[in-house]
C-alpha positions as CSV (number, residue, x, y, z in Angstrom):
1,M,-0.5,-2.7,-10.8
2,L,-3.8,-3.2,-9.0
3,I,-6.6,-4.9,-10.8
4,F,-10.3,-4.6,-9.8
5,G,-12.6,-6.2,-12.2
6,E,-11.8,-4.8,-15.6
7,R,-10.1,-1.7,-14.1
8,H,-6.3,-1.5,-14.0
9,F,-4.7,0.9,-11.5
10,L,-1.1,1.8,-12.3
11,E,1.3,3.2,-9.6
12,T,2.0,6.8,-10.3
13,E,3.7,9.8,-8.7
14,F,1.9,12.3,-6.5
15,D,1.3,15.6,-8.2
16,N,2.9,17.5,-5.3
17,E,3.6,17.4,-1.6
18,S,0.2,18.8,-0.7
19,E,-1.5,15.8,-2.2
20,I,0.3,13.3,-0.1
21,E,0.0,15.5,3.0
22,A,-3.8,15.6,2.5
23,I,-4.3,11.9,2.3
24,V,-1.8,11.2,5.2
25,F,-3.5,13.5,7.6
26,K,-7.0,12.4,6.5
27,K,-6.1,8.7,7.2
28,Y,-3.3,9.1,9.8
29,E,-4.7,6.4,12.1
30,Y,-3.7,3.8,9.6
31,L,0.0,4.8,10.2
32,F,0.1,5.9,13.8
33,G,-2.7,3.8,15.3
34,P,-6.2,4.2,16.7
35,G,-5.0,5.9,19.9
36,S,-3.5,8.8,18.1
37,F,-4.5,12.4,17.3
38,V,-3.0,15.2,15.3
39,I,-1.8,18.6,16.4
40,P,-2.0,20.5,13.0
41,R,0.8,22.7,11.8
42,A,-1.6,25.7,11.8
43,K,-1.9,25.5,15.6
44,I,1.8,26.0,16.2
45,K,4.0,29.1,16.2
46,T,7.6,29.2,17.2
47,E,10.3,31.9,17.6
48,Q,12.5,29.9,15.1
49,G,10.0,30.5,12.3
50,S,7.9,28.4,9.9
51,A,10.9,26.3,8.7
52,S,11.2,24.8,12.2
53,I,7.5,23.7,12.2
54,P,6.8,20.2,10.8
55,D,3.7,19.3,8.9
56,G,2.1,18.2,12.2
57,F,2.6,16.5,15.5
58,I,1.0,13.2,16.5
59,I,0.4,12.1,20.1
60,D,-0.3,8.4,20.5
61,L,-2.1,7.8,23.8
62,E,-1.9,4.0,23.4
63,T,1.8,3.8,23.3
64,K,2.5,7.0,25.1
65,N,4.7,8.4,22.4
66,W,4.7,11.6,20.3
67,Y,5.9,12.2,16.8
68,V,7.4,15.0,14.8
69,V,5.7,14.3,11.4
70,E,7.1,15.4,8.1
71,V,5.3,14.2,5.0
72,E,7.7,14.0,2.1
73,L,8.3,13.1,-1.6
74,I,11.6,11.4,-2.2
75,R,12.2,13.5,-5.3
76,H,12.8,16.5,-3.0
77,G,16.2,14.9,-2.0
78,V,17.4,13.3,1.2
79,W,20.5,15.4,1.8
80,T,19.4,18.7,0.2
81,H,15.9,18.9,1.7
82,I,14.6,16.1,4.0
83,A,17.6,15.8,6.3
84,P,18.2,19.6,7.0
85,Q,14.4,20.2,7.3
86,V,13.9,17.5,9.9
87,S,17.0,18.6,11.8
88,K,15.6,22.1,12.3
89,Q,12.3,20.7,13.4
90,L,13.8,18.2,15.8
91,I,15.9,20.9,17.5
92,A,12.9,23.3,17.8
93,S,10.5,20.6,19.1
94,Q,12.9,19.7,21.9
95,Q,12.9,23.2,23.4
96,D,11.1,23.5,26.7
97,L,9.0,26.4,25.4
98,S,7.9,24.3,22.4
99,R,6.9,21.4,24.5
100,K,4.9,23.6,26.8
101,L,3.1,25.1,23.8
102,L,2.3,21.7,22.4
103,I,0.8,20.6,25.7
104,E,-1.4,23.7,25.8
105,V,-2.5,23.1,22.3
106,A,-3.3,19.5,23.0
107,V,-5.3,20.4,26.1
108,N,-7.3,22.9,24.1
109,L,-7.9,20.3,21.4
110,Y,-9.1,17.9,24.0
111,K,-11.6,20.5,25.4
112,E,-12.8,21.5,21.9
113,N,-12.9,18.3,19.9
114,E,-15.3,15.5,20.8
115,S,-13.4,12.9,18.7
116,I,-10.2,13.6,20.6
117,R,-12.0,13.4,23.9
118,R,-13.2,10.0,22.9
119,I,-9.6,8.8,22.3
120,F,-8.8,9.8,25.9
121,E,-11.9,8.0,27.1
122,D,-11.0,4.9,25.2
123,E,-7.6,4.9,26.9
124,Q,-9.4,5.4,30.2
125,I,-7.7,8.8,30.9
126,P,-10.0,10.9,33.1
127,D,-10.3,14.7,32.9
128,I,-8.1,15.3,35.9
129,D,-5.2,13.3,34.4
130,V,-5.2,14.8,30.9
131,R,-2.5,17.4,31.4
132,R,-0.3,15.1,33.5
133,I,-0.4,12.3,30.9
134,L,0.4,14.8,28.1
135,A,3.3,16.2,30.1
136,D,4.7,12.7,30.7
137,I,4.5,11.8,27.0
138,M,6.2,15.1,26.0
139,E,9.0,14.4,28.5
140,K,10.2,11.6,26.1
141,P,12.3,12.4,23.0
142,P,10.0,12.6,20.0
143,I,9.9,9.9,17.3
144,I,10.5,11.3,13.8
145,G,7.6,10.0,11.6
146,I,8.0,10.3,7.8
147,P,5.3,9.1,5.5
148,I,6.8,9.2,2.0
149,D,6.1,7.9,-1.4
150,R,9.3,5.8,-1.7
151,V,12.0,4.7,0.7
152,T,15.5,4.7,-0.8
153,S,18.8,3.4,0.5
154,D,20.2,6.9,1.3
155,L,17.0,7.7,3.2
156,R,17.4,4.5,5.3
157,Q,21.1,5.3,5.9
158,W,20.3,8.9,7.1
159,A,17.4,7.6,9.3
160,E,19.6,5.0,10.9
161,S,22.3,7.6,11.6
162,L,20.1,9.7,13.9
163,R,20.2,9.3,17.6
164,V,16.4,9.6,17.9
165,Q,13.9,6.9,16.8
166,V,12.7,7.2,13.2
167,K,9.8,5.5,11.5
168,L,9.4,5.6,7.7
169,W,6.1,4.6,6.1
170,S,5.5,4.1,2.4
171,V,2.3,5.6,1.0
172,K,1.6,4.9,-2.7
173,K,-0.7,6.3,-5.3
174,Y,-2.5,4.4,-8.1
175,Q,-4.6,5.8,-11.0
176,L,-6.6,4.4,-13.9
177,L,-5.0,4.9,-17.2
178,D,-7.3,7.8,-18.0
179,G,-6.6,9.4,-14.6
180,R,-10.4,9.5,-13.8
181,E,-10.0,7.5,-10.5
182,T,-7.3,7.5,-7.9
183,I,-6.7,5.1,-5.0
184,Y,-4.0,5.1,-2.3
185,E,-2.1,2.3,-0.6
186,F,-1.3,2.4,3.1
187,P,0.6,-0.3,5.0
188,G,-1.3,-2.9,7.1
189,E,-1.1,-3.2,10.8
190,F,0.5,0.3,11.1
191,R,3.7,-1.2,9.9
192,P,6.5,1.1,8.9
193,I,9.0,0.3,6.2
194,L,11.7,1.1,8.7
195,D,11.7,1.5,12.5
196,T,15.2,2.3,13.8
197,A,14.2,1.2,17.3
198,E,14.3,-2.3,16.0
199,I,17.9,-1.8,14.7
200,N,19.3,0.1,17.7
201,S,17.8,-2.0,20.5
202,N,19.9,-5.0,19.7
203,S,22.3,-5.2,16.8
204,R,22.0,-9.0,16.7
205,R,18.2,-9.1,16.2
206,T,17.0,-10.8,13.1
207,I,13.3,-10.5,13.7
208,A,11.5,-7.1,13.7
209,Y,8.5,-6.5,16.0
210,Y,6.3,-5.8,13.0
211,D,7.3,-8.9,11.2
212,V,5.9,-11.4,13.7
213,T,2.8,-13.1,12.4
214,L,0.1,-15.3,14.0
215,K,1.7,-18.1,12.0
216,D,4.9,-17.5,13.9
217,L,3.0,-17.8,17.2
218,I,1.5,-21.1,16.1
219,E,4.9,-22.5,15.1
220,A,6.2,-21.4,18.5
221,D,3.3,-23.2,20.3
222,L,2.0,-19.9,21.7
223,L,-1.2,-20.3,19.6
224,S,-3.0,-23.5,18.5
225,I,-4.8,-24.2,15.3
226,G,-8.5,-24.1,16.1
227,E,-8.0,-22.0,19.3
228,E,-10.7,-19.5,20.2
229,L,-9.8,-15.9,20.7
230,S,-12.2,-13.4,22.2
231,F,-12.7,-9.7,21.8
232,I,-15.1,-7.7,24.0
233,Y,-16.1,-4.3,22.6
234,N,-17.7,-1.6,24.7
235,P,-19.4,0.9,22.4
236,R,-20.5,4.2,24.0
237,G,-24.1,4.3,25.1
238,A,-24.7,0.6,24.3
239,D,-24.2,-2.8,25.9
240,S,-20.8,-4.5,25.4
241,A,-20.5,-7.0,22.6
242,S,-18.5,-10.2,22.7
243,F,-16.9,-11.7,19.6
244,T,-15.0,-15.0,18.9
245,A,-12.4,-15.7,16.3
246,I,-10.9,-19.1,15.4
247,V,-7.2,-19.4,14.6
248,E,-6.8,-21.0,11.2
249,D,-3.7,-23.1,10.2
250,D,-2.3,-20.3,8.0
251,G,-2.4,-17.8,10.9
252,S,-5.6,-16.1,9.7
253,L,-8.7,-15.5,12.0
254,R,-12.1,-16.9,11.1
255,I,-15.2,-15.1,12.3
256,S,-18.3,-17.0,11.3
257,S,-17.8,-17.4,7.5
258,R,-15.3,-14.5,7.1
259,V,-11.6,-15.0,7.2
260,F,-9.1,-12.2,8.0
261,S,-5.3,-12.2,7.6
262,S,-5.0,-9.2,9.9
263,P,-6.1,-9.2,13.6
264,S,-6.7,-5.5,13.4
265,I,-9.0,-5.7,10.4
266,A,-10.8,-8.6,12.1
267,A,-11.4,-6.4,15.2
268,V,-12.7,-3.5,13.0
269,F,-15.1,-5.9,11.3
270,C,-16.5,-6.9,14.7
271,M,-16.8,-3.3,15.9
272,Q,-18.7,-2.3,12.8
273,Q,-21.2,-5.2,13.4
274,T,-22.4,-3.1,16.4
275,G,-23.0,-0.1,14.2
276,S,-19.7,1.6,15.1
277,N,-18.0,3.7,12.4
278,R,-14.5,3.0,13.7
279,Q,-12.0,2.4,10.9
280,T,-9.0,1.3,13.0
281,E,-8.2,-0.8,16.0
282,N,-5.1,-2.5,17.3
283,G,-6.1,-6.2,17.0
284,W,-3.0,-7.4,18.7
285,R,-4.0,-5.6,21.8
286,V,-7.7,-6.5,21.9
287,W,-7.8,-10.2,20.8
288,K,-7.2,-12.5,23.8
289,N,-6.9,-16.2,24.4
290,Q,-8.7,-18.3,27.0
291,K,-6.0,-17.4,29.6
292,N,-6.7,-13.7,29.0
293,K,-3.4,-13.1,27.3
294,S,-3.5,-10.7,24.4
295,L,-1.9,-11.4,21.0
296,E,0.5,-8.5,21.9
297,Q,1.6,-10.3,25.1
298,L,2.1,-13.5,23.2
299,R,4.2,-11.6,20.6
300,K,6.4,-10.2,23.4
301,I,6.9,-13.7,24.7
302,Y,7.9,-14.9,21.2
303,L,10.3,-12.0,20.7
304,N,11.9,-12.4,24.2
305,A,12.6,-16.1,23.4
306,A,13.9,-15.3,19.9
307,Y,16.3,-12.7,21.3
308,D,17.6,-14.7,24.2
309,F,21.3,-15.3,23.2
310,S,22.4,-16.5,26.6
């Protein structure tokens, strides 16, 4: 239950798959990150037919990965629906013709859609390199991305059995008792419920990439309580803006009188102070210490030390 004032929101089921699809593709950046954009299902045609086309494709320019995205409801069944559906889509997406088609569609979206062009600009990808970067990304195996209302043990087992990387995100729905108002819950920091790359990369790992917190970095002496972090934001058509955050003892970040538990939300707060309407940012990438090391770099140092079994 979520309580806001005198209003009580109870977790409830999605009416149908279309409802969860609509909210996922409207707010996809909260799952796939601020450097991502969607290739909608409607833009794709394949010789294998509509059953081989997923709900959409995501290209993430920040991490240089691409996703076959299937939005699901767990009540449809893992073995009777989700597994065979995704298998068809994975086979179709790995055909050379399919990849070439996706590249062409992505290039056309870049030419036609200003918001997508801005993502390429943010990642400092010039016009001349757009097709090459897309081709390099599509050379990799896709990640299976499944936003779903509930993750069960059999869904985990199936995901872990695949040879390709799978990410599962939980998206929840809440309503007032009378059904007059609905809100949705997305994970923080783009964190999936399951990322099989964390399992397959080293069977002895006990710490997942997404589980590392700023508190962990403090305890490992990679961050200090009271340390200043900086974030320089360069909005289009305006002067750059510099922001400072102080590391608190609980791992939160204090900016003036505001305290944030999430580096990404802290970064978005700063960006919006400049008049930006941005809703997402990877705070682990943009906040840096006085030695110009990002939180992301410090996290990698932490993980490398944690996984050193020699």
